[in-house]
Every structure is written in C-alpha cells, then in structure tokens.
C-alpha positions as CSV (number, residue, x, y, z in Angstrom):
1,M,22.6,-25.1,-6.3
2,N,24.5,-22.2,-6.6
3,V,24.0,-19.1,-5.4
4,Y,22.4,-17.3,-8.4
5,E,20.2,-20.3,-8.7
6,S,18.5,-19.7,-5.3
7,F,17.7,-16.0,-6.6
8,F,14.7,-18.4,-8.5
9,H,13.5,-19.5,-5.5
10,I,13.2,-16.2,-3.1
11,R,9.4,-15.4,-2.5
12,A,10.5,-13.1,0.6
13,I,12.6,-11.0,1.1
14,V,13.3,-9.9,4.7
15,L,15.9,-8.0,5.9
16,D,17.8,-6.6,9.8
17,I,18.2,-2.8,10.1
18,D,21.1,-1.7,11.6
19,G,23.9,-2.1,9.5
20,V,22.0,-3.1,6.5
21,C,19.9,-0.2,5.7
22,T,21.7,1.7,7.5
23,D,25.8,2.2,7.9
24,N,26.1,1.5,11.9
25,T,26.3,5.2,12.4
26,I,23.7,6.5,15.1
27,L,24.0,10.3,16.1
28,V,22.9,11.1,19.2
29,T,21.5,14.6,19.3
30,D,22.1,17.0,22.4
31,H,18.5,16.3,23.5
32,G,19.4,12.0,23.1
33,E,17.7,11.6,19.6
34,F,19.1,9.2,17.8
35,L,19.4,9.6,14.4
36,R,20.0,6.9,11.4
37,S,21.1,7.5,7.5
38,M,19.4,5.0,5.3
39,N,20.1,5.0,1.4
40,V,17.4,6.3,-1.6
41,K,18.2,3.3,-3.4
42,D,18.2,0.7,-0.8
43,G,13.8,2.2,-0.8
44,L,13.2,2.1,-4.4
45,A,14.0,-1.3,-4.3
46,I,11.9,-2.1,-1.1
47,K,9.2,0.1,-2.9
48,K,9.4,-2.5,-6.6
49,S,9.8,-5.6,-5.2
50,I,6.5,-4.8,-3.0
51,Q,4.5,-4.3,-5.9
52,S,6.0,-7.3,-7.6
53,G,5.1,-9.4,-4.6
54,F,7.2,-10.3,-3.4
55,R,6.6,-10.7,0.9
56,M,8.9,-8.0,3.1
57,A,9.4,-7.6,6.4
58,V,12.1,-6.0,8.3
59,I,13.0,-7.6,11.9
60,S,15.4,-5.9,14.1
61,G,16.7,-5.6,17.8
62,G,16.8,-1.9,18.0
63,R,13.8,0.4,19.0
64,S,13.9,3.2,16.9
65,E,10.6,5.4,16.0
66,G,12.3,7.0,13.1
67,T,12.8,3.5,10.7
68,R,9.4,2.9,11.9
69,K,8.1,5.1,9.9
70,R,10.6,4.7,7.3
71,F,9.4,1.6,6.6
72,E,5.7,2.0,6.7
73,L,6.4,4.8,4.4
74,L,7.7,2.2,2.3
75,G,4.9,0.0,2.8
76,I,6.7,-2.7,4.5
77,D,3.8,-4.0,6.6
78,E,5.9,-6.8,8.5
79,I,8.1,-4.1,10.9
80,H,9.7,-6.2,14.3
81,L,11.7,-3.7,16.6
82,G,13.2,-4.3,19.9
83,I,13.5,-7.9,19.2
84,E,15.4,-10.2,21.2
85,H,15.1,-13.6,19.2
86,K,14.6,-12.9,15.7
87,M,14.0,-16.5,14.1
88,I,10.7,-16.7,16.6
89,V,9.3,-14.1,15.0
90,L,10.6,-15.0,11.3
91,E,8.9,-18.8,11.9
92,N,5.8,-16.9,12.4
93,L,5.8,-14.9,9.0
94,L,6.5,-17.5,7.4
95,K,3.4,-19.4,8.4
96,K,1.4,-16.4,8.3
97,W,2.8,-16.0,5.0
98,N,2.5,-20.4,4.0
99,L,6.1,-19.9,3.0
100,S,9.5,-22.4,3.9
101,M,12.9,-21.1,4.6
102,D,14.5,-22.4,1.3
103,Q,12.0,-19.1,-0.2
104,V,13.6,-16.3,2.6
105,A,16.6,-14.5,1.4
106,Y,18.1,-12.9,5.0
107,M,20.5,-10.0,4.5
108,G,22.1,-9.4,8.2
109,D,25.5,-8.1,9.5
110,D,25.5,-9.4,13.1
111,L,25.6,-11.9,16.1
112,T,22.1,-11.6,16.6
113,D,21.5,-12.6,12.3
114,L,23.5,-15.5,13.0
115,E,20.2,-18.4,13.6
116,I,18.7,-17.0,10.0
117,L,21.2,-16.6,7.7
118,Q,22.3,-20.8,8.4
119,K,18.8,-21.6,8.1
120,A,17.7,-19.0,5.1
121,G,17.4,-20.5,1.3
122,L,19.4,-17.3,0.4
123,A,21.5,-15.8,3.4
124,A,22.6,-12.0,1.7
125,C,25.1,-9.4,3.8
126,P,26.9,-6.6,3.6
127,Q,30.3,-6.2,2.2
128,D,31.4,-4.8,6.0
129,A,29.8,-7.9,8.1
130,V,31.2,-9.6,10.5
131,P,33.3,-12.1,10.1
132,E,31.4,-14.9,11.2
133,V,28.8,-13.6,8.9
134,L,30.6,-13.2,5.6
135,K,32.1,-17.2,6.3
136,I,28.8,-18.1,6.5
137,S,26.5,-16.4,4.0
138,H,25.5,-17.3,0.2
139,Y,25.6,-13.8,-1.4
140,I,28.0,-10.8,0.0
141,S,27.0,-7.8,-1.2
142,P,29.4,-5.4,-2.8
143,Y,28.5,-2.8,-1.3
144,A,28.5,-1.6,2.7
145,G,25.4,-1.5,5.2
146,G,23.3,1.9,4.6
147,K,25.3,2.0,0.9
148,A,22.6,0.0,-1.2
149,C,23.6,-3.2,-0.2
150,V,19.6,-3.8,0.1
151,R,19.3,-2.4,-3.3
152,D,22.1,-4.8,-4.8
153,L,20.4,-8.2,-3.2
154,I,16.8,-6.9,-4.4
155,E,17.9,-5.9,-7.7
156,K,19.9,-9.2,-7.9
157,I,16.7,-12.0,-6.6
158,L,14.3,-9.2,-9.3
159,Q,16.9,-9.5,-11.9
160,A,16.5,-13.3,-11.6
161,Q,13.4,-13.7,-11.9
162,G,12.0,-11.4,-14.6
163,A,10.3,-8.3,-12.6
164,W,13.6,-5.8,-12.6
C-alpha cells in the first residue's frame, strides 16, 4: 500500500505539540513564562477534521497551559500534557474510541515519537524532523513544524476521503 492509499483508512489524527504544532522555539519572558507560536492554518484544519467526524488528540511531554487552552478552543477533547510514555496514552485512547493503530495518523518530530510512529497506520512528520523520524515516516510534509505541516497532513487525509 502506498502512502496515499493509507490516507483512506485514517479515523483518528494524533499530534505531538512542540516541533509539530510549534516551530520548536520557546520564548521566555522576564517573569519566567514560556511562550510558543502556533499556526492559525493548522487550527482551522484541526477544527475541520473534528467537524468531519475524525477523532483528534494531542500528546506531549510539555506542560504548557497556554497550549491546552489553544487546543480546547479548537475543540480537541483529548489533550494529554506532561506525558513521558506516549504509547500508553494512545493505547488507552484507541480502546476508548474502539479504533486500531492502523486507523491512526500520528505526526511527530523527535525521538520521543518513534515508538508511536513505528506502529501508526500513517506515520507523518514535518520536513524539519530529526533524521530518525524522517527515516521511518510514511509521509513527510513539505512544511516545517509550526509552519502549517499539520494543515498539510489534515488536508491530505480529508481530501482523500472527500471531506475537505
């Protein structure tokens, strides 16, 4: 099966945050707050995928409450922050959603994403992911993390399924 055929089987889209939804930059204020930048185009695509009936989740090792608020506003119910073992969270979500791993598109960019990427039905990454992730990804977005790579992936999936 080629990568574009796998777009037809996706029912859930799961994302890492830093390096995927953000550009890996963390701004630190004088008060010690950490600020991240997210792409508005990614947000619109996330909303559209939820409206089209796709399951959506974010799983991140980071703990930013600002990112939690952003994803809540976009309509994501499954927001898991401060996660050390992402696969455990995803396995629980799959049970809850009654889905299998081959129905999941996962987008990650770094070593902490390798376990899920190796098992996901569609392993995706931004073009600036680390070499180990690039090597095993089925789909590499032409966009960098935080620069609409999420939008790119979601568009491809929804277009393949006639939902864009």
